[in-house]
Structure formats: structure tokens, C-alpha cells
C-alpha positions in Angstrom: -3.1 -33.7 22.3 -3.9 -35.5 18.9 -6.7 -38.0 20.5 -8.2 -34.7 22.3 -8.1 -31.7 19.7 -8.3 -33.9 16.2 -12.1 -34.9 17.0 -12.8 -31.5 18.3 -11.8 -30.1 15.0 -12.7 -32.5 12.5 -9.3 -33.5 11.3 -6.4 -35.6 12.1 -3.1 -35.2 9.8 -1.9 -37.9 8.2 1.2 -37.9 9.1 3.7 -37.2 12.3 3.9 -34.1 13.5 7.2 -32.9 14.1 8.5 -31.6 17.6 11.4 -29.6 18.2 12.6 -28.6 21.3 14.7 -25.2 22.0 16.5 -23.8 24.4 18.1 -20.8 22.8 15.2 -18.1 24.3 14.7 -17.3 28.0 10.8 -16.6 26.9 8.1 -19.5 27.2 6.8 -19.5 23.7 6.1 -21.8 20.9 5.4 -22.0 17.1 4.0 -24.2 14.7 4.1 -24.4 10.7 2.6 -27.4 8.2 5.2 -26.3 6.1 7.1 -28.1 4.3 5.8 -30.5 7.2 4.2 -30.4 10.2 6.0 -29.0 13.0 6.0 -27.2 15.9 8.5 -25.7 17.9 8.5 -25.4 21.4 10.6 -23.4 23.8 11.9 -25.1 27.0 11.0 -21.8 29.4 7.9 -22.0 31.3 6.3 -18.8 31.7 7.9 -16.2 34.3 5.2 -14.6 37.2 4.6 -11.4 35.1 3.5 -13.0 32.0 0.3 -12.9 30.2 0.8 -17.2 29.8 1.2 -17.5 33.7 -2.4 -19.1 34.0 -2.1 -22.4 33.3 -2.5 -26.0 35.0 0.1 -27.7 33.0 2.6 -25.4 31.3 4.0 -28.0 28.9 0.3 -29.3 27.9 -1.1 -26.4 27.0 1.9 -25.4 25.1 1.8 -28.4 23.2 -2.1 -27.9 22.8 -2.1 -23.9 21.9 0.3 -25.1 19.0 -1.2 -28.2 18.2 -4.3 -26.3 16.9 -2.6 -24.4 14.6 -1.3 -27.7 12.9 -5.0 -28.9 13.2 -6.1 -25.9 11.5 -2.9 -24.8 9.2 -3.0 -28.4 7.7 -6.8 -28.8 6.9 -6.6 -28.8 3.1 -9.7 -29.9 0.9 -10.9 -29.5 -2.6 -8.6 -27.9 -5.5 -6.1 -27.0 -3.1 -5.8 -30.7 -1.9 -5.8 -31.8 -5.5 -2.7 -29.3 -6.3 -1.0 -30.6 -2.8 -1.4 -34.4 -3.8 0.4 -33.5 -7.6 3.0 -30.8 -6.6 3.7 -32.0 -2.7 2.6 -29.6 0.1 2.7 -26.1 -1.1 -1.0 -24.5 -1.0 -2.4 -24.2 2.8 -5.6 -21.8 2.4 -5.6 -21.7 6.2 -2.2 -20.1 6.3 -4.4 -16.7 5.2 -6.7 -16.8 7.8 -6.1 -13.5 9.8 -4.0 -13.9 12.8 -7.2 -12.8 15.0 -9.0 -16.4 14.5 -5.6 -18.6 14.1 -4.5 -17.6 17.6 -8.3 -17.2 19.1 -9.1 -20.8 17.8 -5.5 -22.0 19.2 -6.4 -19.8 22.9 -9.7 -21.0 23.1 -8.4 -24.8 22.7 -5.3 -24.5 24.9 -6.6 -25.0 28.0 -8.6 -28.4 28.1 -12.0 -26.2 29.0 -10.5 -25.1 32.2 -12.2 -22.0 32.7 -9.5 -20.8 35.4 -6.2 -21.9 32.7 -4.9 -20.1 29.4 -5.4 -16.8 28.4 -9.0 -16.9 28.3 -9.2 -17.7 32.0 -6.2 -15.2 32.9 -7.0 -12.7 35.0 -4.1 -10.3 33.3 -5.7 -11.1 30.5 -9.2 -9.9 32.1 -7.8 -6.9 32.7 -6.2 -6.3 29.9 -9.8 -6.4 28.4 -11.7 -4.0 30.3 -8.4 -1.3 30.2 -9.0 -1.4 26.0 -12.9 -1.8 26.9 -12.9 1.8 29.1 -9.7 3.5 28.2 -9.1 2.5 24.2 -8.7 2.5 21.6 -10.1 -0.7 21.0 -9.1 -1.7 17.8 -11.4 -1.7 14.8 -11.6 -5.0 13.0 -9.2 -3.9 10.2 -6.6 -2.9 13.0 -7.1 -5.8 14.9 -6.8 -8.5 12.0 -3.1 -6.8 11.7 -0.3 -6.6 13.5 -1.8 -3.9 16.3 1.3 -0.7 17.2 -0.8 0.3 20.1 -0.6 -1.2 23.7 -0.9 -4.3 24.2 0.6 -4.5 20.8 1.5 -8.5 20.3 -1.2 -9.2 22.3 -4.6 -8.4 20.5 -4.9 -11.5 18.3 -4.8 -13.7 21.8 -6.8 -11.1 23.9 -9.8 -10.4 21.2 -9.3 -13.4 19.3 -9.7 -16.0 21.7 -12.3 -13.9 23.4 -14.5 -14.1 20.2 -13.3 -17.3 19.2 -14.6 -18.4 22.2 -17.8 -16.6 22.2 -18.4 -18.4 18.5 -18.0 -21.7 20.3 -20.4 -20.7 22.7 -22.7 -19.8 20.5 -22.7 -22.2 17.8 -20.4 -25.0 19.3 -17.1 -26.5 18.3 -18.8 -28.3 15.3 -19.1 -25.1 13.7 -15.5 -24.1 14.4 -14.0 -27.1 13.0 -16.8 -26.7 9.6 -14.9 -23.3 9.4 -11.8 -24.6 9.5 -12.8 -26.9 6.7 -14.3 -25.1 4.5 -11.7 -22.4 4.3 -9.2 -24.6 4.1 -10.6 -26.1 0.8 
């Protein structure tokens, strides 16, 4: 993930990323944080057949890539915040304030190694969710989509709409534009 995604997003964290494997839940998921140090927590359960995560070629690879994009995104710090962190330790990560719509969208776009039939952007179930939102509504307004969405499809909105939006941005402007945005936002 580091070798593939680091150059794509224009950043390689200076240290190692800790990986914690957890077997304390029965759902497929993971999380990532840059504070106090880069850590990914991965749940050791593959997705069920009815899960929105069901479209994958290699579940572990896709999970690691999704969570590592969060590390690359959130750990990218420059300018005044970087100077502050050099003095006081890693405390200020401006990309942590990025709306979930972008943060999860960036990870969704990069989770499947550009395989159009894998990942959430290639999921038939997610396509159905997007069509249902567009046809039957309520299609979330931007201010709703960047906050926790309480209507159906509840917690999937940042992944569903964010993945499609960031995918569109990448197709229009290229991966370098996303890397530039992440760098600018981190400074």
C-alpha cells in the first residue's frame, strides 16, 4: 500500500504505520488515525455476502489500502501546522477537519487499485443505492452530505456519494490534483 499509494497521493509518512488486528467484532471494518502516531485498526472478519463491502478481489488488500489512504491523507501536514508539530509533537493535523464526504471518498476511490469491478465504486449494491437516492430521494444536499446523514442510507453517504464525487474529480483533473489538494489542505 505504501509503495503504490504514497506516490499517487504525493506523500510518504516519515515513520512506520502501526497495524492492529482486532478480532472482537463480527463485522468487516477498519479505522485509521494519525494521532498520536499513524495507526490502522483492521477487523479480522471478511464482509458478508449482503454487505456493501462485498465487491472485492482481495479483501485484506482492499481494507489495508482504504485505511492507508486515510493515513496518507490525515498525516499530510505542511506549513505552520508542520512547524507547530515539530516543536510540540504531532498535535495538529489540518486534514482531520476534512468533511467525511471527501475523506471517505478519497479512500473509496483508492481502495480497489483502479479495478472498475471491485470496491464500493464498482459495487452493484452501491450503484443501486445511488440510483434509489437519485430517483426516490431524498437526495442529500451538500450540507446534509458532509454531516452525519440520518435518512437512508444512513452511514453510507460519505462512501457512496464521496466515492463517486472524488472519482469524478479524479477522472476530470487526475490523481495529481487530489494529491495537490490534500497537500494544500494539510498546510
